[in-house]
N, C-alpha and C positions, 0 to 999 in steps of 0.2 A: 504493500500500500504506500509506504514512504517513497519507494522508487517511482511509483506512478505519479505521486504528487510532485516529486522533484522534476519529473519530465514535463508535467503539465504547467507548473507555475511559470517557467521561462516563456513558454508559448503564449500564455495569457498576458504576461507583461509586455511582450513584444507586440501583440495584437493591440493592446490598449495604447501603447506608445504610437503605433502606426495610426490609430484612429485619432488620437490627439493631434498628431502632426498634420493629418489631412484636414481636420476641422479648423485648425488655426491658420491654414494657408488660404489667403485671399486671392481669388482668381483675378488676373489683370483684366481691366476693361477692354472689351473688343474695340479696336480702332474703327472709326466710321469708314464705310466702303468708299472707294473712288468710283465715281460715275461720270458719264458723259455730261457735257454742259447742257445739252437739251433735256436729258433726264432730270438733272438737278433743277433746272428752271421749271420743268413741269411739276415736279414734286413740291417745290417751294410755293409756286403760284396756287396749286391745289390746296395746300395748307392755308394759305392766306385767304383764299376764297371761302373756305370753311369758317375761318376766324371772322371774316367780314360778315358772313351770314349770321353767325352766333351773336356778334356785337349788335347788329341791326335788330335782331329779334328781341334781345334783352332790353335795348334802349327803347324800342317801340312800346314796351309795356309800362314805361315810366310816365307817371302823370305828375307834373309839377304844380298843377292847379288844385291845390288843396290847402285848407286852413289848418289842418291837423299837422303840426310840425313833427310830432313823434312819428306819424305815419310817413311823412315825407322823408324823414331821416332814415327810417328803416327801409323804405323802398329804394332810396339811393344806395344804401349799403348793400342791399341784395343785388342790385345791378353791378356795382363796382366789384363785389366779391365774385359774382358770376363771371364777369369779364376777366378777373384775375385768374380764375380757373381755366378759362378759355385760352388765356395767354400762356399759361404753363403748358397746356396741351400743344399749343402752337410751337413753343420752343422744342418740345420733345419730337414733334412731327418733322420740323425742319432739321433738327440735329440728325434724325434718322434718315434724312434724304442723302446724307453722305457729303463728300467733298468733290466738287467738280474737277474734272481732269483738264485743267487749264493752267497756264503759267502762274496765275495769281489765285488759283482755286482755294487753297487753304486760307489765304488772307481774306478773300471775299466771304467764305463761310464763317470765319471768325468774326468778321465785321457785322454780318447779319445777326449772328448769335449775340454779339455785344449790344446791338440795337434792341434786340428782344429783351435782354436782361434789364436794360435801361427802362424800357416800357413797363416791364413787370414791376420794377422798383417804384416807378412813378405811380402806378395804379395801387400798389400796396401802400404808398404814402397817402394817397387819397382816402383809402379805406381807414387808415389810422386817423386822419383828420376828421373824417365824417363821424367816426365813433365819438369824437370829443364834442360834437355839436350839442348844444343844450336847448331842447325844445321849450324849456321854461323861460327863455330869454329871446323873444321874437326879433328884437333889433340886432342882437349879436348873431343870431342864427342867420338872418337875411344877409348881413354884411360878410359873413364867412362862406355862406352857401354859394353865392353868385360866383366868386372867384374859383371855387372848387369845380363848378360846372365848366367854366372856361378852360381851366387847366386840363380837365378830363378830355374835352374836345380837342385841345391842342395836342395832347399826348397821342391820341389815336390818329389824328391827321398827319402829324409829323412822321410817325412811323410809316404810314402809307406812302409818303413822298420819298423818304430816304431809302427804303429797301429796294427801290428800283434803280439804284445807282451803283452797280458793281464796278470795281476798278478794272477788271479784265475785259478787253474788247470782245473776246470770243463769248464771254458770258453775257455781255450786254446784247450781243446779237441773238444769243439763245433765248434770253428773256423777251426780246422783241418779236421773235418768230414763233415761240411756243403758243399753240392755241389756248392752252390753259391760262396764259398770261394776258390774253387779249383784253378782257374786261378790266383787268387791274391796271394795265397800261393806260386805258382810256380814263378810268376814274382816279387811279393813283392814291386812293384813300378809302379806308373803311369809314363810311359816313356815320356821324353821331348826331342825331337830330334833336338832342336835348336842348331845351331853350337856354340860350347863353345867359339870360338875365338871372335865371335861377331864383326868381322872386315868387314866393307862394301867393296865390290869389287872396284877396282880402275877403 
């Protein structure tokens, strides 16, 4: 019996060590695939179109004409947080599109990612500001809410303008020729139709 235990214990210890070693090893992240400029443009524009649709749907449900400031605050928070989630999805989708196989492909992919992170940070900032609004103080609420609406519109519109400006000529051509980008090139912005005044009705 002792001989059997002496033979089994080292095997058990080695097995446990192997399991601990494998569980503590973190797999390296898979590098993004390299794709053609046309495939990259199509993927990016498809993701942007989806984002634009989501933004428009969320904004269209917003009603600024209410005297209930608590409701107005919550409605705005719901929209901003919904768009924040959509932005996070957009970042994931565009990152998954890979890196265009062009001379400045990695640089352009990084630039678009950076713009998206800036947009995400700006929307997160709006959410934080909106949470601090006090419905019990109508004057302070109105003075803070109007600028928030304008900032929100600017953030969305500026992204729509900037993402269409890759540094690589091949990628510029790919964006201009991809059918998926046609409507985006024409509008160049996910529209946000929220009233810029942001003033609740009396």
